N, C-alpha and C positions, 0 to 999 in steps of 0.2 A: 412186652409191655410198652415200649416207646411208641409203637405204631398207634395204638388207641389214643394215647395222649396227644400225638401229633394231629389227630383228627378232632379231638374234643377241645383242646386249648384254643384253636382259632375260632371255633363256634362260640365258645364262652366269651372271648374277647369281643367278637362282633356283636353279640347280644348285649354286653355291658356298654359298648359304644352307642348302640341304638337307644338303650335305656337312658344314657346320659344326655343324648340329644333331646329326647322327649322331656326329661327333667329340666334341662336348661330352657327349652321352649316354654314350658309351663311356668317356670320361675319368671321369665321375662313378661309373659302375659299377666302374671300375678302382680308384677311391679307396674303394669300399665304401659309397657313398651311394646310397640308393634311395628310391623312393616306395612306401609300403606302402598297400594298399587293404584296408579292412575292410568286408565285406559282411554283410548280415543284421543290422544294428545294431538296428533297430526290432523285429525278430522276437526277438532275444535279450533286449531290454528287456521286451517283453511276457511272455516265458517266465519271466524272473526275477520279475516282478511277480505272475504267477499262482502261482509257487512260494511266494512270501512270503505270499500270501493263504491258500494251502492250509496252510501251517505255522501261521499265526495261528488258523485255525478249528479246528485240532486241539488247542488248549490247554485245560486244565481251566477250569471256569466261574469259579473264584476269580481266576485269572490274567487271564481275559477281562474280568472286572469291573474289575480294577485297570488293565489296559491301556486300557479304555474311559474311565476317569477321567483317565488321563494323556494321552489322545488320541493314542495310538501310531499309529492309522490315519491321522490328519491328518499326523503327522510323516513317515510312509512316503510319503504322497501328495506332500508338499512335496519330499522327496528325489528321487523319481522325476520329478517335474515339472521340478525344477532340472536334473537330468541330461539330460532331453530338450531343455530350452532350451539347455543348453550345447552339445549336439550340433548343434542347429539353427544356433546362432551360429557354430559351428566349421566350417561349410561342408557340413553334411549335405544332400545333394541326392538325393532318392529314398531309397535304402537303402544308400548307400555313403559311407564316410569315407576320405579320402586324407591321409596324413601323410608327411613327410620323416623319414628315419631312417638310422641307420648299421648296416650288416649285421655 
Protein backbone atom coordinates (compact mmCIF):
# COMPACT_ATOMS: atom_id res chain seq x y z
CA UNK A 1 0.00 0.00 0.00
CA UNK A 2 2.80 2.57 0.65
CA UNK A 3 4.15 2.27 -2.90
CA UNK A 4 1.01 3.59 -4.68
CA UNK A 5 0.78 6.44 -2.17
CA UNK A 6 4.40 7.35 -2.86
CA UNK A 7 3.47 7.74 -6.52
CA UNK A 8 0.13 9.49 -6.04
CA UNK A 9 1.07 12.06 -3.35
CA UNK A 10 3.79 13.88 -5.36
CA UNK A 11 1.48 14.17 -8.37
CA UNK A 12 -1.32 15.56 -6.22
CA UNK A 13 1.05 18.08 -4.62
CA UNK A 14 2.44 19.21 -7.99
CA UNK A 15 -1.09 19.55 -9.36
CA UNK A 16 -2.13 21.68 -6.38
CA UNK A 17 0.98 23.86 -6.77
CA UNK A 18 0.25 24.43 -10.47
CA UNK A 19 -3.35 25.28 -9.67
CA UNK A 20 -2.28 27.71 -6.95
CA UNK A 21 0.06 29.52 -9.34
CA UNK A 22 -2.72 29.87 -11.88
CA UNK A 23 -5.09 31.12 -9.19
CA UNK A 24 -2.56 33.66 -7.92
CA UNK A 25 -1.89 34.86 -11.47
CA UNK A 26 -5.60 35.31 -12.14
CA UNK A 27 -6.05 37.15 -8.84
CA UNK A 28 -3.23 39.58 -9.72
CA UNK A 29 -4.72 40.19 -13.16
CA UNK A 30 -8.11 40.74 -11.55
CA UNK A 31 -6.57 43.34 -9.24
CA UNK A 32 -5.00 45.09 -12.22
CA UNK A 33 -1.40 44.19 -11.43
CA UNK A 34 0.71 43.01 -14.34
CA UNK A 35 4.28 42.55 -15.50
CA UNK A 36 5.19 44.84 -18.36
CA UNK A 37 7.92 43.79 -20.76
CA UNK A 38 9.88 46.39 -22.68
CA UNK A 39 11.76 45.06 -25.70
CA UNK A 40 14.27 46.77 -27.94
CA UNK A 41 15.79 48.87 -25.18
CA UNK A 42 19.35 48.87 -26.53
CA UNK A 43 18.09 49.51 -30.05
CA UNK A 44 16.11 52.52 -28.85
CA UNK A 45 19.10 53.79 -26.86
CA UNK A 46 21.36 53.54 -29.95
CA UNK A 47 18.73 55.28 -32.08
CA UNK A 48 18.45 58.17 -29.62
CA UNK A 49 22.24 58.52 -29.42
CA UNK A 50 22.52 58.63 -33.22
CA UNK A 51 19.77 61.26 -33.36
CA UNK A 52 21.58 63.43 -30.79
CA UNK A 53 24.84 63.12 -32.76
CA UNK A 54 23.07 64.13 -35.98
CA UNK A 55 21.49 67.15 -34.31
CA UNK A 56 24.82 68.28 -32.84
CA UNK A 57 26.65 68.02 -36.16
CA UNK A 58 24.06 70.27 -37.81
CA UNK A 59 24.79 73.23 -35.51
CA UNK A 60 26.52 76.41 -36.74
CA UNK A 61 30.33 76.55 -36.27
CA UNK A 62 30.13 79.15 -33.47
CA UNK A 63 27.80 76.94 -31.41
CA UNK A 64 30.02 73.92 -32.11
CA UNK A 65 33.05 75.83 -30.79
CA UNK A 66 31.22 76.82 -27.61
CA UNK A 67 29.86 73.30 -27.05
CA UNK A 68 33.37 71.94 -27.58
CA UNK A 69 34.73 74.27 -24.87
CA UNK A 70 31.89 73.25 -22.56
CA UNK A 71 32.52 69.56 -23.38
CA UNK A 72 28.90 68.87 -24.23
CA UNK A 73 29.97 65.67 -25.99
CA UNK A 74 31.48 64.34 -22.76
CA UNK A 75 28.30 65.24 -20.87
CA UNK A 76 26.13 63.38 -23.39
CA UNK A 77 28.45 60.38 -23.24
CA UNK A 78 28.24 60.33 -19.43
CA UNK A 79 24.44 60.56 -19.52
CA UNK A 80 24.03 57.70 -21.97
CA UNK A 81 26.58 55.56 -20.11
CA UNK A 82 24.76 56.13 -16.83
CA UNK A 83 21.45 55.21 -18.42
CA UNK A 84 22.93 52.03 -19.89
CA UNK A 85 24.47 51.12 -16.51
CA UNK A 86 21.12 51.74 -14.81
CA UNK A 87 19.42 49.37 -17.24
CA UNK A 88 22.10 46.75 -16.69
CA UNK A 89 21.74 46.95 -12.90
CA UNK A 90 17.95 46.94 -13.19
CA UNK A 91 17.91 43.48 -14.68
CA UNK A 92 18.38 44.00 -18.38
CA UNK A 93 19.13 40.59 -19.81
CA UNK A 94 19.51 40.53 -23.53
CA UNK A 95 17.23 43.24 -24.88
CA UNK A 96 14.28 42.99 -22.48
CA UNK A 97 13.29 44.79 -19.29
CA UNK A 98 10.42 43.53 -17.09
CA UNK A 99 8.70 45.75 -14.55
CA UNK A 100 5.70 45.33 -12.25
CA UNK A 101 2.96 47.85 -12.76
CA UNK A 102 -0.73 48.62 -12.35
CA UNK A 103 -2.95 48.55 -15.42
